[in-house]
N, C-alpha and C positions, 0 to 999 in steps of 0.2 A: 263559445265566444267569451272574451274577457272584457271587463270594464275597469274603470279607475274611479274610486270613490274616496274623497277626503284623504288622499295621499297613499292609498293602497290599491293594488291590483286585485280584483275579485272576480268571481264568476258573474255572468250577467243576471243570474237569479238573485244575487245579493244587491242589486241596484235599488236604492230606496225609492219609494213612491210618494208623491206629494200627499200629505195629509192635512194640509192647511188651506185656508181660503185665500191666502196671499198668492198673488201671481208669481210665477217662476220664470225669470228671464232665461233665454237660451240662445245659442248661436249654432248655426249649421254651416259647415265649411267644406269646401272641396280640397282634397289633398292630392299632391303630385309628387311621386317618388318619396313618399313619407313626410312631406313638408307642406305646411299651409302658408303660402306666400303672403296672404293678407291677414295673417295672425294678429299683428298689432292693432289693426282696425277692428277686428272682431272683439278683441279683448277690451278696447276702449269703449265700444258700444255696450258690452256686457257690464262693464264697471259703471257706466253712466246710468244704465237701467237699475242696477243694484242700489246705487245711491238714491235714485228717484223714488224707489219703492221701499226704501229703508231696510235693505238686506245687506248683511256683512259680506264683503268679498275683497280679498287681497291676493293678487296673483304674482308669484315670483317666477324666476326662470325655470324652476322645477316643473311648473305646469306645462310649459311648452315641451320640455324633455319627456314628460309623461305622455303627452299627446303623440309624440313621434314613436315612442316605444309601444304604445297601445296599437297604433296603426300597423306597426311591424308584427306584433304578436297576433293580431287578428287577420293578418294577410290582406290588409286593406290599404296598402301604401298609396294606391290611386283611388281611394274610396271617399267616404263621407265621414267627417268627424263632427260629433255633437258635444258641445260644452254647455252644461245646464246648471243652474242653481235651483235646488229642489227643496222648498220649504216643507218640513215635516215636524209637526209639533212646534217645539221652541227652537229646533235646530234648522240650519240651512246647509244642505249638503252640496258639495261641488262634485259634479259627475261628468265623466268623459265616457262616451260610447262611440262605436264605429259601425258602419255597415257598407255593403258594396254599393258602387255607383253604377246605375244602368248606362248602357251606351247612349251617347248624346245623339239626339235627333230633333227634327222640327217639332214644335209644340202646337197642338190643336186647341184653340181658344174659343170659348163661348161666352157671350155677354150674360151676366147673371144679375138678378135683382133679389137681394136677400134682406129681409127686415132686420134692423138692429136687434141684437140679443140683449135683454135687460141685464145690467151689471157686467157687460162684457169689458175686458181689459181695453185700454186705449189702443187705437190702431197704429199709433206712431212708435210703438215699442214692440219688440219681439218677445212675446210672453206665452206661457202655457198655463192654463188651457186656452184654446183658440176656437171657441164655438162658432163665431161668425165666419171665420175662414174655412172651418170644416164644412159649414153649410154651403159656402160658395163652391168649394171643391166638389162636394157631393152633387150639387145641382148641375155643375158642368159635366161631371162624369156620367150622370144620368142621361145627359144629352149627347153622349158619345165623344166628348172632348177630354183633353188631358188636364186642363186647368180652366178656371173661370175668371172672366174680367169683372171686376167690381164696378158696378154702375150705381152711383149713389142716388138718393131721392131727388136731388136737384138736376139729375141727368149727367153729372160729371163722371167721366171715365177715370178711374184712379190707379189701379194696380191689378194684380192677380192674387190668387190665394197663396202662391208659392214664389212669387217674384215681382219685380218691378216691370212696368210696361214701357215700351218705346214705340213711337209712331214716326215713320219717315213722311213728313209733310212738306211738299214743295222743296225737296232737297235738304231739309233740315231734320235731324233726329231730335224729336221732342219727347220729353217725359213729364208726366204730371208733377206739379210742385209739391213741396213738403208743407202742406197746409194743416197738418194734424191728423189727416185721414189716410196718409200714405206712410209706409215704413221707409225710413231713410236707409235704403239698402246699401250694403258694402260694395256690391258690384256696381250699383248705380253711381255711387260717388267716384269709384275708380274710373268708370267709363267717361263720366263728365270731365274729370280732371285730365285724363289722357287725351280726350278729344280737343279740349281747349289748348293743350300743349302743342298739338300738331296742326291746329287750325281747321279741324272738321266741324262744320256747323252743327251746334247743339243748342237746345233751349229747354228751359223749365217753364211750362205754362199750362193753364187749364185746358183740358180736352173734353170733348163730348162724343156722343155716338156718331154724329156726322163726321167728325175727324177720324174716328175709328174705321168707318166704312170707306172713306176717301183716301186713306193712307196708301202710299206707294209700297210700303213694306211695314211689317210689324216684327218686333223682337221681344222676346221674353228673357229677362236677365236675373240671375241670382248668383251667389258666391259659390255654388256647387258646380254649375255648368258654364257660367259666363253668359254671354248673349247668344240666344238661339233663334233661328228663324221661326216665325209663328204664322199659322194660317187661321183665319177667322171663319168659324162655322156659323151657319150651314153653307152659305154660298158667298162668303165675303172675300177678303184679301187672301191670296194664296201665299204660301211660304216661298220666299225668293232668296237667291244666292247673295244678293247685295248685303244682306245682314252679315254674312261671313266675310265678305271682302272689305266692308267698311268698319264694322264694329269688332270683328274678330281680331285684327291687328292691335286695336286699342286694348283689348282684354289681355293680350300677351305682353304688353308693355310692363316693365318693372314698376311696382308700386312706389309711391313717394310716401315715406313714413313721416 
């Protein structure tokens, strides 16, 4: 496999590893036919994170061209692209890598309660390392699920380890608010904007375990797969087709830059 590091295509063995205590912002994107349609939104979030954490980052058009070429070289035109800022010593490397995307299917979710990790990066930024979310994912997988629902100490249901959470409550698609504990997902923002344009009822409000269990449907959303039907384990809400019929068309709408 090939990677792209600081303007050069290299073997994946030459990808730099983080050697600094500084957090490294990254973006994970889904490609279709060699293109990432939400690219400007990913780039804007990465630039904001770089500025927030004092990391240099300036992206020109050559970065998008490199991403398309890397997807082509790796044979991942419909795969997953990762763009990362990797602090190593006094340098900050810009790294592009790709991997295959698994076939889309419903997601099995399990509520998890994970203690905060001392010194963990803030949850409202997409940063590496991710000890808290790694623990959420591991707890869920140990219970036979694909992903874990983050349940905070106050009982709030927030998100999952790898995506934002959607609950269909009384005919309204609800997602937890951006209160500093939830990642402002690229797919989340796209779905909210698209829903409001077409008049599909959506809301951003606090949710708890009671909401999670009484939901008419659940959806797991991220920028790799879009919204996917989710089932709540062990005996909760089943995966239902209304996710595809209501949220699916929103995901396929052209983004507004």
